[in-house]
C-alpha positions in Angstrom: 36.9 27.8 92.9 40.2 29.4 93.4 39.3 31.0 96.8 41.0 34.2 95.8 39.7 36.1 93.7 42.3 38.0 91.1 42.2 41.6 90.0 40.6 42.7 86.6 43.0 42.9 84.1 45.8 41.9 86.2 48.8 38.5 85.5 49.1 35.9 88.3 52.5 36.8 90.1 54.7 33.8 88.8 57.2 32.7 91.2 60.4 31.1 90.1 61.1 27.8 91.9 64.0 28.8 94.1 65.9 26.0 93.1 65.3 27.2 89.1 69.2 30.0 87.9 68.9 33.1 86.5 70.0 33.7 82.9 72.9 35.2 83.0 70.9 38.1 80.9 69.1 38.6 84.3 71.9 38.5 86.4 73.6 41.7 84.3 70.2 43.5 84.7 69.9 43.0 88.1 73.9 43.9 88.7 73.1 47.3 86.7 70.4 48.4 88.8 72.5 47.6 92.2 75.1 50.0 91.0 72.6 52.5 90.0 71.0 52.4 92.9 74.7 52.5 94.6 75.6 55.5 92.6 72.1 57.2 93.8 73.1 56.8 97.4 76.5 58.2 97.3 75.7 61.8 96.2 79.3 63.3 98.0 80.0 67.2 99.2 81.9 67.3 95.5 78.5 66.0 94.3 76.5 69.0 95.3 79.3 71.7 94.6 79.8 70.3 91.1 76.2 71.0 91.0 75.6 74.9 92.8 78.9 75.8 90.5 77.2 74.9 87.3 73.7 76.1 88.5 74.9 79.9 89.1 77.2 79.2 85.5 74.2 78.5 83.5 72.3 81.5 85.6 75.0 83.5 85.2 74.9 83.0 81.1 71.2 82.7 81.2 71.2 86.3 82.7 74.3 87.7 80.6 72.7 86.4 77.5 69.2 88.6 78.5 71.1 91.6 79.1 73.0 91.9 75.8 69.9 89.4 73.2 67.4 92.3 75.0 66.3 95.6 73.5 69.2 98.4 75.6 66.0 99.9 77.0 64.6 96.8 78.9 67.3 96.3 81.5 67.4 100.0 82.0 64.2 99.6 83.0 64.6 96.9 85.5 67.6 99.0 87.2 65.5 101.6 87.5 62.2 99.6 88.9 64.8 98.6 91.4 66.8 101.2 92.6 64.6 104.3 91.1 64.9 107.0 88.4 69.1 106.6 87.5 70.6 110.6 87.8 71.8 112.2 84.3 75.4 112.0 84.2 77.6 114.8 84.5 78.0 115.1 80.5 74.6 115.2 80.3 73.7 117.4 82.9 76.4 119.8 82.5 75.7 119.9 78.1 72.1 120.8 79.3 73.7 123.6 81.1 75.4 125.1 78.0 79.3 123.9 79.0 81.4 123.4 75.9 85.2 122.3 75.2 87.2 125.2 76.0 90.7 123.5 77.9 92.3 120.9 76.6 92.7 118.2 79.1 95.7 115.7 79.6 95.5 112.5 81.7 98.3 110.8 83.9 97.5 107.5 84.4 99.2 105.9 87.5 100.9 102.7 88.7 99.7 99.6 87.3 96.9 100.8 85.0 98.2 101.8 82.0 99.0 99.2 79.2 102.5 97.6 78.5 103.2 95.4 75.4 105.5 93.4 73.6 107.8 94.5 70.7 110.6 92.1 71.4 111.1 88.9 73.4 112.9 85.2 74.2 111.5 82.5 72.3 109.0 81.2 75.3 106.9 84.4 74.0 106.8 83.7 70.4 103.5 84.8 68.3 103.0 87.8 71.3 104.3 90.6 68.9 102.7 94.3 69.9 100.2 92.0 72.5 99.6 93.1 76.0 100.9 91.9 78.4 100.1 94.5 80.8 96.2 95.2 80.9 93.3 93.8 78.5 92.6 89.8 79.3 95.7 88.8 80.9 95.6 85.3 79.2 99.3 85.1 79.0 99.9 85.1 82.7 97.5 81.5 82.6 99.3 79.9 79.7 103.6 80.8 80.2 102.9 82.2 84.1 107.0 82.6 84.6 107.7 83.6 81.1 105.1 86.7 81.9 107.3 87.5 84.8 110.3 87.1 82.9 109.0 89.5 80.5 107.2 92.2 83.1 110.8 92.1 85.4 113.9 94.6 84.8 117.2 94.4 84.5 118.2 94.1 89.0 121.2 96.2 88.0 120.2 98.7 85.4 116.1 99.5 86.2 115.8 98.9 82.5 115.1 96.5 79.8 116.9 93.3 80.3 118.5 92.0 77.3 116.4 90.8 74.7 113.3 92.4 76.1 111.3 94.8 74.8 108.1 95.7 76.6 106.4 99.3 75.5 103.5 101.5 77.0 100.6 101.4 74.4 99.5 104.5 73.3 96.8 107.0 73.2 93.0 106.6 75.1 93.1 103.0 74.8 96.2 103.0 76.7 94.7 103.4 80.1 90.9 103.5 78.9 89.7 100.0 80.8 92.2 97.9 83.2 90.5 94.9 82.1 87.7 93.3 80.2 84.4 95.4 82.2 87.4 97.3 84.4 87.1 101.4 83.9 89.7 103.3 85.1 89.5 106.6 82.4 87.0 105.4 80.1 84.0 106.4 82.4 85.6 109.9 82.2 85.9 109.9 78.6 83.0 109.8 78.0 81.4 112.7 80.2 83.8 114.6 78.5 82.8 113.3 75.1 79.2 114.4 76.0 80.0 118.5 76.0 81.9 117.8 72.6 85.6 116.7 73.7 87.1 114.1 71.2 90.7 113.2 70.8 91.7 116.0 69.6 91.0 118.0 72.9 92.6 114.6 75.0 95.5 113.7 75.2 96.2 110.3 76.9 100.0 110.7 78.8 101.2 107.1 78.7 104.8 105.7 79.8 105.9 102.5 81.4 104.8 102.9 84.8 107.5 100.0 85.6 110.9 102.9 84.8 111.7 105.1 87.5 110.7 108.9 86.1 113.9 110.1 85.1 114.5 106.5 83.0 111.1 107.0 81.4 112.9 110.3 79.4 116.4 108.5 79.0 114.3 105.3 77.3 111.7 106.2 75.7 111.7 110.5 75.6 108.2 109.8 77.3 108.2 113.8 78.7 109.6 115.1 75.6 106.8 113.7 73.9 104.4 114.8 76.5 105.7 118.7 76.4 105.2 118.1 72.4 101.6 117.2 72.6 100.5 119.6 75.4 102.5 122.2 73.4 100.4 120.5 70.8 97.3 120.9 72.4 97.8 124.8 73.3 98.7 125.6 69.9 95.9 124.2 68.5 92.7 125.0 70.5 93.5 128.6 70.0 96.2 128.9 73.0 93.9 127.9 75.3 96.1 126.3 78.7 95.6 122.5 79.2 94.0 120.9 82.5 95.8 118.5 83.7 94.4 115.3 85.2 97.1 112.6 87.1 96.2 110.0 88.8 97.2 107.9 91.9 101.4 107.7 90.8 100.6 109.8 87.6 100.3 112.5 90.5 104.2 111.7 91.6 105.2 111.4 87.5 103.9 114.9 86.6 105.5 116.5 89.6 108.6 115.6 88.2 107.7 116.7 84.4 106.8 120.7 86.3 110.2 120.6 87.1 112.2 118.3 83.9 110.6 120.8 82.0 111.6 123.8 83.6 115.2 122.8 83.8 118.1 123.4 81.1 118.9 120.3 78.9 120.3 117.6 78.9 119.0 117.0 81.9 115.4 118.7 81.6 113.7 119.9 78.3 114.6 123.1 78.9 111.2 125.3 78.7 111.8 127.5 80.6 111.1 128.5 84.0 107.7 130.2 82.9 107.0 127.2 80.5 103.8 125.4 83.0 102.9 129.4 83.3 102.2 129.3 79.7 100.2 125.9 79.0 98.5 124.5 82.5 95.6 126.3 83.3 95.2 123.6 86.4 96.4 120.4 87.9 94.0 118.0 89.2 95.6 114.9 91.1 93.2 112.6 92.0 94.2 109.6 95.1 97.7 111.3 94.8 100.0 110.0 97.1 101.9 113.3 97.8 103.8 112.2 101.0 104.1 108.2 99.9 102.0 105.2 100.9 102.5 102.9 103.7 101.2 100.2 101.5 104.2 100.2 99.3 106.5 99.3 102.6 104.7 96.3 102.3 104.6 95.5 99.2 108.8 96.1 99.2 108.9 94.3 102.5 107.1 91.1 101.9 105.3 91.4 98.7 101.9 91.5 100.9 99.2 94.2 101.4 96.1 93.7 103.6 94.0 91.8 101.3 97.2 89.2 99.9 97.3 88.7 103.7 94.1 87.8 104.5 93.8 85.7 101.6 97.2 83.7 103.2 94.9 82.8 106.1 92.6 82.2 104.5 94.6 79.6 102.4 97.9 78.8 104.0 100.4 77.9 102.5 98.7 78.5 98.5 100.4 81.6 97.9 103.7 80.0 98.6 103.3 76.5 98.4 106.2 74.6 96.8 104.0 72.1 94.7 104.5 72.2 91.1 107.0 74.9 91.6 104.5 77.9 92.3 105.9 80.0 94.7 103.6 83.2 94.0 104.4 85.8 96.4 108.2 85.0 95.8 108.1 85.6 91.9 106.0 88.2 92.4 108.8 89.9 95.2 112.0 89.5 92.4 109.5 91.0 89.4 108.5 94.3 91.6 111.6 95.0 93.1 113.1 95.4 89.7 110.1 98.3 89.3 111.8 101.4 90.8 108.6 103.5 90.0 107.1 101.6 93.8 110.3 103.2 95.3 108.3 107.1 94.6 105.9 106.0 97.1 107.9 104.9 100.2 106.4 107.2 102.7 108.5 110.9 102.4 109.4 113.4 105.4 110.4 110.7 107.8 109.0 111.3 111.2 108.0 114.8 111.0 104.8 114.1 108.9 104.4 110.5 109.4 105.0 110.3 113.4 107.5 108.4 115.8 107.1 105.8 118.2 104.9 108.1 120.6 102.9 110.3 118.5 100.9 110.8 115.1 98.8 113.6 112.9 96.3 111.3 113.5 96.0 110.2 117.2 92.5 109.9 118.2 90.7 108.8 114.5 88.1 106.8 115.7 88.0 104.0 113.3 83.9 103.1 114.0 82.5 107.0 113.5 78.8 107.6 113.2 77.7 109.3 110.4 75.2 110.5 108.3 75.6 108.8 104.3 75.3 112.0 102.9 76.1 115.0 105.2 77.0 118.5 104.6 80.4 119.2 103.7 82.3 122.1 105.6 84.0 124.4 103.2 87.7 125.3 104.2 90.0 125.1 107.9 87.9 127.4 109.9 84.2 126.0 109.7 85.8 122.3 111.0 84.1 120.8 113.1 84.9 117.6 115.0 83.0 114.7 113.3 84.9 111.7 115.2 85.1 110.4 119.3 87.8 110.3 120.0 88.6 106.7 121.9 90.1 105.6 125.2 93.1 104.2 123.9 95.9 105.4 122.2 96.9 104.1 118.1 100.4 104.2 117.7 100.1 104.8 114.3 103.9 106.2 113.9 105.3 103.1 114.4 104.5 101.5 110.8 106.0 98.0 110.9 105.6 96.5 114.8 107.1 93.4 115.7 104.5 91.7 117.3 101.2 93.4 118.7 102.3 93.7 122.2 105.3 95.8 120.3 102.5 98.2 119.0 101.3 99.4 121.7 103.9 99.8 124.6 105.1 102.9 125.8 108.7 103.6 124.3 110.5 103.3 127.0 109.8 99.7 127.5 110.8 98.2 124.0 114.0 96.7 124.1 115.5 96.8 120.7 118.7 95.7 119.1 120.5 97.8 116.4 119.7 96.0 113.2 122.3 98.5 110.6 125.4 97.0 112.2 124.6 93.3 111.9 126.4 90.6 110.4 124.1 88.9 108.3 124.5 85.3 108.9 124.8 82.4 106.4 123.1 82.1 103.6 119.4 79.8 103.8 119.9 76.0 103.0 119.0 75.9 99.1 116.0 74.1 98.0 115.9 71.9 94.8 112.4 73.2 94.8 112.4 76.8 93.9 116.2 77.3 92.9 115.2 80.4 90.1 112.9 81.7 92.7 115.7 84.0 94.3 115.2 86.6 96.8 117.6 88.8 98.3 116.8 87.3 101.6 118.9 84.8 100.7 121.5 86.0 101.4 120.6 87.6 105.0 120.3 84.0 106.5 119.0 83.9 109.7 121.2 85.9 111.7 119.9 88.7 109.2 116.6 87.9 109.3 116.7 87.8 113.4 118.2 91.1 113.4 115.1 93.0 111.8 112.6 91.2 114.0 114.9 93.0 116.9 114.9 96.2 116.2 111.2 95.6 117.1 109.9 98.6 115.7 110.2 100.9 112.5 109.0 104.8 112.1 109.2 106.3 108.9 112.5 107.4 109.6 113.6 104.1 110.1 111.8 102.4 107.1 114.5 103.3 104.6 117.4 102.0 106.3 115.4 98.8 106.9 114.6 98.4 102.9 118.5 99.6 102.4 119.1 95.9 104.7 116.8 93.7 103.2 117.3 94.6 99.6 120.2 96.3 99.4 120.2 96.5 95.1 116.8 97.7 95.1 117.3 101.1 97.3 120.7 101.1 95.3 119.0 101.9 92.3 116.5 103.9 94.2 118.9 106.2 95.9 119.7 107.7 92.7 116.0 108.1 91.5 114.5 109.5 94.3 114.7 110.6 98.0 112.5 110.8 100.3 113.7 114.2 103.1 112.8 117.5 103.8 114.2 120.4 102.5 115.9 123.1 104.9 117.1 124.9 101.5 115.7 124.5 98.0 118.1 126.9 97.3 120.7 124.5 97.8 122.1 123.5 94.4 121.9 120.2 94.8 118.2 120.1 94.5 118.7 120.9 91.0 119.5 116.7 90.7 116.2 115.2 89.1 116.1 113.1 92.4 114.4 115.2 94.2 112.0 116.1 91.8 108.9 113.9 92.7 109.3 114.8 96.4 107.2 117.6 96.9 109.2 118.1 100.6 112.2 119.2 98.6 111.2 121.4 95.5 109.1 124.3 94.5 106.2 124.1 92.3 106.3 126.4 88.9 106.5 130.0 88.8 102.4 130.2 87.1 100.5 132.0 89.6 97.7 131.9 87.8 97.4 128.2 87.5 95.5 126.1 90.4 96.5 122.5 92.0 93.5 120.8 93.2 93.9 117.6 95.3 91.1 115.2 94.8 90.5 112.1 96.4 88.1 109.9 99.2 87.6 109.6 102.0 85.6 107.6 104.5 87.2 104.1 103.3 89.3 102.3 105.8 93.1 103.0 105.0 96.4 100.9 105.5 98.5 103.1 107.7 100.9 100.6 109.9 101.6 97.0 110.4 102.3 94.1 112.9 104.5 91.4 111.1 106.2 87.9 112.6 108.5 85.8 111.1 107.5 83.4 109.7 107.9 79.7 110.2 108.5 78.6 107.1 112.0 77.7 105.8 114.4 77.8 102.6 113.1 79.7 100.2 110.2 81.2 101.4 109.7 85.6 102.4 110.3 85.3 105.9 108.1 88.0 106.9 104.3 87.8 107.4 102.0 90.3 108.4 100.0 88.6 111.6 96.2 88.9 111.2 96.2 86.8 114.2 96.8 90.2 115.9 93.2 92.2 116.1 92.2 94.9 118.4 90.3 94.8 121.4 86.8 95.7 122.4 88.0 99.6 122.4 87.8 99.8 118.7 88.5 97.9 115.7 91.1 99.9 114.0 93.4 96.6 113.8 92.1 93.9 111.9 93.9 91.2 110.1 97.4 92.9 111.3 96.9 96.4 109.5 96.4 99.3 111.7 93.3 101.4 109.4 92.6 105.4 109.1 90.5 107.8 107.1 91.5 107.3 103.0 90.5 106.2 99.8 91.6 102.3 101.1 95.2 102.7 99.4 96.3 106.6 100.3 95.7 107.7 104.1 94.1 111.1 104.2 97.5 112.7 105.6 99.5 111.7 101.8 96.7 112.8 99.9 96.0 116.3 101.5 98.8 117.6 103.4 100.4 119.7 100.5 97.5 121.2 99.7 96.3 121.9 102.9 99.6 123.6 104.2 102.7 122.7 102.5 101.7 124.4 99.0 98.6 126.8 101.0 99.4 130.5 100.5 102.4 131.4 99.7 105.1 128.9 101.2 108.8 127.9 100.4 107.7 125.1 98.4 104.9 127.0 96.7 107.1 130.8 95.7 104.0 131.8 93.5 101.3 131.7 95.5 99.6 128.6 93.3 96.1 128.4 94.9 95.2 125.5 95.8 92.2 123.6 96.7 91.4 120.2 98.4 87.9 118.4 97.1 87.5 115.3 99.3 84.6 113.1 98.2 83.2 110.4 101.1 82.3 107.5 99.9 79.1 105.8 99.4 79.4 101.7 98.1 76.7 101.2 95.5 73.7 99.9 97.1 72.9 96.4 94.9 75.0 94.9 92.5 72.9 96.9 89.6 74.7 100.0 90.2 78.3 98.5 89.2 81.3 99.9 91.7 78.6 103.2 91.9 78.5 106.2 91.0 79.5 107.7 95.1 82.7 105.8 95.4 85.4 107.6 97.1 87.9 103.9 96.4 91.0 104.7 94.9 90.7 103.3 91.2 86.4 103.6 91.8 86.6 107.3 92.2 87.3 107.8 88.5 83.4 107.2 88.4 81.9 109.1 90.9 79.6 111.6 89.0 80.2 114.4 91.2 84.7 114.4 91.1 83.4 113.8 87.3 81.6 117.1 87.7 84.2 118.9 88.6 86.5 118.2 86.3 84.5 119.2 83.2 83.5 122.2 84.9 87.1 123.4 85.8 88.0 121.9 82.0 85.2 124.5 80.7 86.3 127.5 82.1 85.8 126.9 85.9 88.1 127.8 89.1 88.6 126.6 92.3 85.9 129.1 93.5 83.4 128.8 91.2 83.3 125.1 92.6 82.0 126.3 96.2 86.7 126.4 97.6 87.6 123.5 99.9 84.8 120.5 100.3 86.1 118.8 103.7 84.7 115.7 105.3 88.2 115.3 106.6 90.1 116.4 109.8 92.6 116.9 107.6 93.4 120.8 108.2 93.7 119.5 112.4 96.3 117.0 111.6 98.2 119.1 109.0 98.4 121.6 112.2 99.7 118.6 114.7 102.8 118.4 111.6 106.0 121.1 112.9 107.1 121.7 109.5 109.0 124.8 107.8 106.9 126.8 105.7 
């Protein structure tokens, strides 16, 4: 009897003799087991990332499916359970009050928000006839990026169509209701107007090719003639009721140009006569209007970047400028956008008188971190203005729109050594780069001598920016000089101001003779907005853009107005308060030489309150430049005016910023 007892139901272990060779099949099984075990052990970071991305995508698609598959009331119930009851949309609220359609409305979109479609193109664009090249899904950007850039660029000499290419604006309300799927522009406002009875016969989208100079939209497409005819039709078919015009962003400048064009005699103007606006327009409700330009436009023209692009470059150095696969993204963007003459309409106007100089700026004393309540009460009118900002001990030189080096941005003017670049001899051309021969920019002709001369000038104020852009982009500025002007008129009765180049500059033109018309400046506040920049020369050679925003430049402990090489002020993230509000706060307030008929002006500021959670989308109290189009208070103001209300009925001025105080610092002859 064995000394060890077997367990019940178990088999005796059979150990093969050591000298007995394993079969080939057993050997393969053993190897496969080892390989599986090794794979399990080698779980890399890449595997983890892929797994994480897969999980996120799966959850996202599942939630999206559930959101669309479930009855509409269930997602709404979940949202309200988390965020609380949602307020009625303005259209529903005002419909309950009994408001109805009265005045027809005209929408004027801004830069980049209107769709563009292809009517004629090169061979690389086969199959894209009447397909959107701008707006919509942007699918063609990814499929054929260089072809897309070629078709959206204009002729560098004429500012019009290149040979063999015709890209035209999309027409109708769909031209700018959504910029991309799910990203609204005018859609929310249109939907709320529809709730009180508006439809397409009482609404008109004045779409235009936003790439062209304003006058060239008429030369090429007769766009302003079409706008004039459509406004006249709206008035005639709606019982003679005048229109309410609602421009947004650059559309504000475009419609300012239009109001002068429609009055001017043919062939330069529309021949409507000096009383056309008085007979056809009840109110112009400007949203986010860059009346006096935006510093952001200078950064875009100078180095094809702004704060967000500079931050992206800092996070991923070399990607946007990479020679890999020949994709020099920023160089292509610069080559394309410098052919868009409309961008020059937003270069700061008024020089140092408006924007400040080496040692002063209207916004002096602004505190970038004010402590304020989320829903503080607005004050109404300049007489009731109260200080909301604590004056910091240090002094921010906002007037220095471009500084080469953080030290230069804060030095006293007497200590800044500058070498004038205007007469500098441009050095030899940059060496050719075989990896990017197709990405030509005007910097290639400057050479390192010219590039260094720009940096040696140290500081650029609004008064010297035009000379800077003329030096670095002469072809662009040569075209722009025939289309736009940026000064301040001493005598508006001078016959030279009858030329169209002055019509979009509110400091060089008069408002229409329409005393019953109203003009509103409606814009967001409370968001850090680009005002001036710290630059450096790029270390990259050859075809790269030689100037970059110095993202390493940051403020000290005293304040945080300087972030990532950009000095920030109050605004809507794109347009500073100074540009959006000055004309209605002072330049046009009462009877002035810019407003001889005394058109009533109102400022309506909307204090930014971001959405409290993701379920709120882009928020109903946003003051951001585009998101404000979904701001319930702004929409309510517009609907009330369209239904017959006046600025006094809305409560007059609604101001949260120091726009009246800043405007008083500007010494402008009125």
